[in-house]
KOLGURO-750684 format. One record per residue: x, y, z of N, C-alpha, C in turn. Coordinates in pm, whole numbers, padded with zeros to 5 digits, always signed. Layout:
BEGIN
XYZXYZXYZ...
***
This chain:
BEGIN
+00085-00117+00000+00000+00000+00000+00091+00124+00000+00059+00214-00088+00132+00340-00100+00091+00432+00014+00189+00498+00077+00162+00598+00181+00201+00735+00128+00110+00832+00145+00133+00967+00094+00101+01067+00204+00192+01162+00231+00162+01266+00330+00042+01351+00284-00033+01400+00379-00155+01476+00351-00130+01593+00256-00027+01672+00282+00001+01789+00196+00027+01745+00052+00100+01636+00035+00127+01586-00099+00000+01531-00164-00084+01463-00083-00208+01408-00135-00300+01518-00189-00302+01633-00123-00384+01745-00171-00340+01787-00310-00209+01792-00332-00156+01835-00461-00168+01729-00571-00176+01602-00532-00177+01493-00631-00308+01415-00630-00416+01475-00580-00541+01401-00562-00590+01334-00690-00589+01404-00801-00637+01345-00927-00557+01221-00963-00427+01229-00950-00340+01114-00980-00368+00997-00886-00385+01030-00758-00411+00925-00659-00545+00856-00685-00645+00934-00723-00777+00876-00754-00767+00782-00874-00689+00817-00973-00667+00729-01088-00602+00598-01045-00508+00606-00954-00442+00485-00906-00539+00397-00829-00627+00462-00751-00728+00387-00676-00825+00320-00772-00861+00389-00880-00948+00329-00982-00885+00202-01039-00754+00200-01044-00681+00083-01092-00671-00028-00989-00729-00008-00871-00733-00113-00771-00636-00096-00655-00559+00010-00655-00460+00032-00550-00523+00096-00427-00476+00058-00308-00515+00125-00183-00405+00225-00148-00443+00342-00099-00345+00445-00067-00374+00497+00074-00269+00500+00157-00281+00554+00292-00241+00700+00290-00321+00784+00356-00290+00926+00371-00235+00942+00513-00115+00998+00522-00051+01010+00652-00042+01155+00698-00036+01171+00829-00016+01303+00890+00092+01284+00997+00202+01354+00978+00318+01340+01066+00364+01194+01075+00357+01125+00960+00405+00987+00953+00308+00881+00999+00193+00919+01051+00094+00822+01099-00022+00813+01001-00065+00691+00967-00180+00677+00877-00305+00738+00940-00375+00823+00862-00495+00890+00912-00619+00852+00831-00600+00816+00703-00713+00784+00616-00663+00692+00506-00759+00630+00437-00725+00544+00324-00813+00578+00205-00754+00576+00088-00830+00585-00037-00839+00443-00090-00962+00395-00108-00984+00259-00158-01090+00263-00266-01089+00165-00357-01193+00162-00460-01331+00143-00397-01431+00204-00456-01569+00188-00411-01614+00047-00447-01695-00011-00360-01747-00145-00387-01828-00145-00516-01834-00262-00575-01908-00278-00700-02054-00237-00681-02113-00166-00775-02253-00125-00762-02346-00245-00744-02451-00225-00665-02546-00332-00635-02610-00389-00761-02629-00308-00863-02693-00358-00985-02610-00468-01050-02478-00452-01052-02393-00556-01108-02399-00683-01024-02407-00669-00894-02417-00785-00805-02549-00858-00828-02656-00784-00853-02786-00847-00879-02778-00935-01002-02710-00888-01105-02695-00967-01227-02619-01096-01198-02515-01087-01115-02438-01206-01079-02525-01305-01002-02602-01256-00906-02689-01342-00827-02793-01408-00916-02851-01331-01007-02951-01386-01100-02890-01498-01184-02765-01480-01227-02698-01583-01306-02675-01710-01224-02640-01696-01098-02622-01813-01011-02752-01890-00996-02862-01819-00974-02991-01886-00961-03031-01954-01092-03001-01892-01202-03030-01952-01333-02954-02084-01348-02827-02084-01309-02748-02207-01318-02801-02314-01223-02841-02272-01102-02897-02368-01007-03025-02431-01061-03110-02349-01124-03233-02403-01182-03202-02504-01291-03101-02476-01373-03068-02570-01480-03012-02700-01424-02941-02692-01311-02887-02813-01249-02997-02899-01187-03101-02835-01139-03206-02909-01070-03312-02965-01165-03305-02933-01293-03403-02985-01389-03401-03137-01390-03518-03195-01376-03529-03340-01379-03509-03406-01244-03469-03334-01144-03450-03393-01011-03583-03392-00937-03612-03500-00873-03736-03510-00795-03702-03555-00654-03757-03486-00558-03744-03528-00420-03873-03595-00379-03859-03715-00327-03978-03787-00284-03984-03785-00133-04101-03760-00081-04118-03760+00063-04137-03619+00117-04146-03616+00246-04167-03490+00318-04035-03413+00327-04038-03285+00293-03917-03204+00293-03851-03200+00431-03932-03191+00536-03875-03190+00673-03805-03321+00703-03864-03432+00660-03801-03562+00684-03670-03573+00608-03667-03522+00486-03545-03525+00407-03436-03443+00476-03475-03325+00527-03379-03239+00596-03327-03305+00721-03415-03370+00799-03372-03441+00920-03277-03554+00885-03305-03624+00777-03221-03735+00734-03079-03686+00703-03070-03567+00645-02939-03510+00614-02861-03471+00738-02931-03447+00849-02864-03409+00973-02811-03529+01050-02863-03645+01024-02820-03767+01098-02685-03815+01054
***
């Protein structure tokens, strides 16, 4: 992780933000002590929803043709034994 003094970070903010966009974490220091971090923002929820939808789609395709016979509670209990 790159460490940058606060005064320098003020002057190089645009450059530092570009580096963070590239996936780098940057520590902002004051008198040699870390005070803050610049980190990439988490992936937007909309992209995560698409990923989750794709996982469920794959699960549905895997379960096609499978039949469970019996009571669901009994099947679950059987798996615990």
